[in-house]
N, C-alpha and C positions, 0 to 999 in steps of 0.2 A: 606454481603448484597445480597439480591435477586435482580438480575438485571431485572427480569420480562421478560425474553426472551425465556423461555422454550416453545418449540413447534413452534417457529418462524423459518423462513427459511432464509438462507444467501447464496449469491453467492460471493465467494472470489477469485479474480483473482490472477494468478501467486503465488499459495499457496502451491506448493509441497516442498518449502524450504524457508529459510530466514524469513523476516518480514511478508510476506503473510501467511506463515504457522503458525507463532506465533499468528496472528489474528484469523485464522481458529480454532486453538486449543483452544484459549480462549473462542470463541463463542460456540464451541462444548461442552466445559465443562459446559456451562450454559444451555445445553439441546437444542441448536439450531440445526436444520437439515442443514448441511453445504455442499455446493457443492464446492469442491476444484478443482484446475486447474493447469495444467502444460503441457509442450511440450514433456517431456520424459515419456512415458507410464510406464516404469519399476519403475522409481523413484516415480511416482505418485501412483502406486499400493502399494509400500512400505509405503509411507506416509499415505495413507488411512487406511491400516491395522494397523499401529501404533496408529493412532488417534482413531480408533474404540475400541482398547483395553483400552485406557486411558479415554475416555469421554462417557457420556450417550447419546449424540446426534448422529443421524445417519449421516454418511459421504458418499457422492456420488462423485466419481472421474470422471472428464471429461478431456481427453487428447486433447488439442486444443491450438492453438496460438491465444491469445486474441487480438493480433495486426492485425488480419485479419478478414474480414467480415464473412468468413466461420467459423472461430473459435468462434467468438461471437455468431453466430447463434447456434452452438453446445451447448454453455453454456446456452443460453436462452431456448433451447429445454429441457434441464435437469432441469432448474429452471425458468420457464417463468414469475413467479410473486413473486420474492423474497421480503421479508420484509426488508432485509438488503443487500446492495451492497457495497463491498469493491473493489475499483479499484486499480490496481497495475501492474507494469511492470518492467522489467529490464531497468536500465538507459542507455541512449545512450553513445557512447564512449567518453572519455574525449578528448576535442579539444578546442583550442583557436579560437576566432571568425574568424580570418583571414584564419584558416585552415579548416573551415567548408564549404563543397561544397553545391550546391543546393540540391543534392541527400541526403546529410547528414541531412539538415534541413527538407526535406520532410519526411524522415524516422522518425526523432525525433518527428515531429508534428503528424504523423500518429499514433505513439505508445503512446506518452505522452499527446496528446490532443484529437485527433479524436476518438481513441478507447474508452477511458472512457466516452467521451461525447455521443457516440452512445449507450453505455450500459445504461447510465443515462436516455437518452431519451426513451429507450425501457421499463424501469421498472417503471418510475414515474406515468404513468396512473393507474396502479394497486395500487400503494401506495396511490394515491389520493383517489381512490374508497374505500380503507380500512381504511383510516384515520390514517395510520401509515407508516413511512418509515425512514430508517437511511441509509445515503449514506456517505461513508468515502473514501476519495482519499488519497492514500499513495503517497506523492510527495517527497519533498526533502528540506533540509535546504537551498539548493542553490536557492530556490524561493525568500527568503528574505535576503540571504547573498551570492549573486552571486560571483563566482570565475572566473578568466580569462580563466582557462582551462576547464570550464564546461559550456560553452556558450549554447550548445545544450540542456542540462538538464534544465538550468535556463529558457531559452526562451520558450520551449514547456510547461513546468510545470507552469510557471507564467501565460501563456495564459489560461490554464485550471482553475487556481485559480481565475482569473478575470471572466471567463465565469460562473463558478458555484456560485460566489458571487452574481451576478445579479439574477440567478435562485433561490437562497435561499430565497429571498423576496417573490417570487411567491408561493413557496412550504410551507413556515412556517405556514400559516393558516390551512394546512391539516395535521399538526403534522408530517411533513417530514423535517428532518434536513440534511444539507450538511456541512461536516467539512473536513479539510485537516490535515493529520498528517505529520509533517516535521521531519524526522529522520536525525541524524548526528552521524555517526560512531558507529553503533551497531556491536556487536560481531557476525557477520554473515559470510556466505561463501564468500561474496564479499570482506570483510575486510581481511579474511584469504588469498585470492588469491592476493590481493594487497600487503600484507606483504611478500608473497613469491616472488612477482615481485621485491619488494624493496631489498630483500636479494640478488637476482641474479644481480640486476642492480648496487647495491652499495657495495656488498661484506660484508654485515653485518649479524649478527646472527638473528635467529627467535625472541629471546627475545628483541633485540634492535629494530627490525622492529615493533614489537607490542608496545613497549614503545613509539616509535615515533608517532604511531597512536593515542595513548591515551593522549599524551602530550598537544595538543591544547584544550582538553576538560576540562572545569572548574572543573568537578567532579573528574578528574584525572584517569578516567577509560572509557572503552567502555561500551555502553549500553547493557543490556541483552534483547534478543528478547522477553522473557516473560513479561518484563516491557512494551514493546511496545504493545504486545497483550492485556494485561490487560487494558491499556488506550483505545484501540480500543473497547473492549467489553463494557466499561463504556459509551463511547460516543454513542454506539448503544443502550444503555439501556433505560428503561422507565423513568429513573431519569434524563436523559440528553435532554429532549425535549425543554429546554429553551436555548440550546447552538446550534447555527447554524451560518454558514457563517464565521467560524473562522479558523485561522491557529494555530495549536497547536504544539509548538516546543518540541521535545523530544531529548534533546542534552546535558544533564548533566549541565544545567545552562550556556551554552556557548553563546547563542544569546545575542548580545551586546546592542540592541536598546530598547527603551521604548515601542514602538508599532510596 
């Protein structure tokens, strides 16, 4: 299927690895000019070089912290009028509600709500003028299925979800969509580090740690980043203009509710 994205531009946050990179790779494969982002310049350069070998789209690398105003300004200088915006960031530390300080909450909100909202506010005027825009927020399954030890993640990201739902009504007449991708246990660097932590903490093998990660997933396995990227690319395509304001669970069929 031709997604109709060749020649368009995309700004993909936190995309030097993990699910952000998977989204950038999928868009670049469709001929999109992709601005990728990360805080580690060396890792970012390696990522850009690998992507340019594999995809026809041009790749621009911007080393910046998207959680800061200066970092966001650097991204927007590189791509001031993107057709596609993918917001993303590393999740806040796991913590129960009673263990979250005021500083923890402010940091989580700055990264998980303020940063993506600021980027969305910056790019939507150009999208309105062109009559096309795709905004995708990588949030978390914890938005709709909160866990006691992930209060910071659920709180900040649920706030963003509510804010962009209201905005989606205003932007729909301009062929601008806003959707949220909610991942649960993808085979990324984060899951690998959590498995290593479990090995050390519980004295178990790598295979056992990985098996425990996959056990709660209905499909019986971790998700593949390429699956996530492909979903993102389709949601950004010309064929998805009638999908907006939605939460899309990518969790191997694990989400338990009807709506």
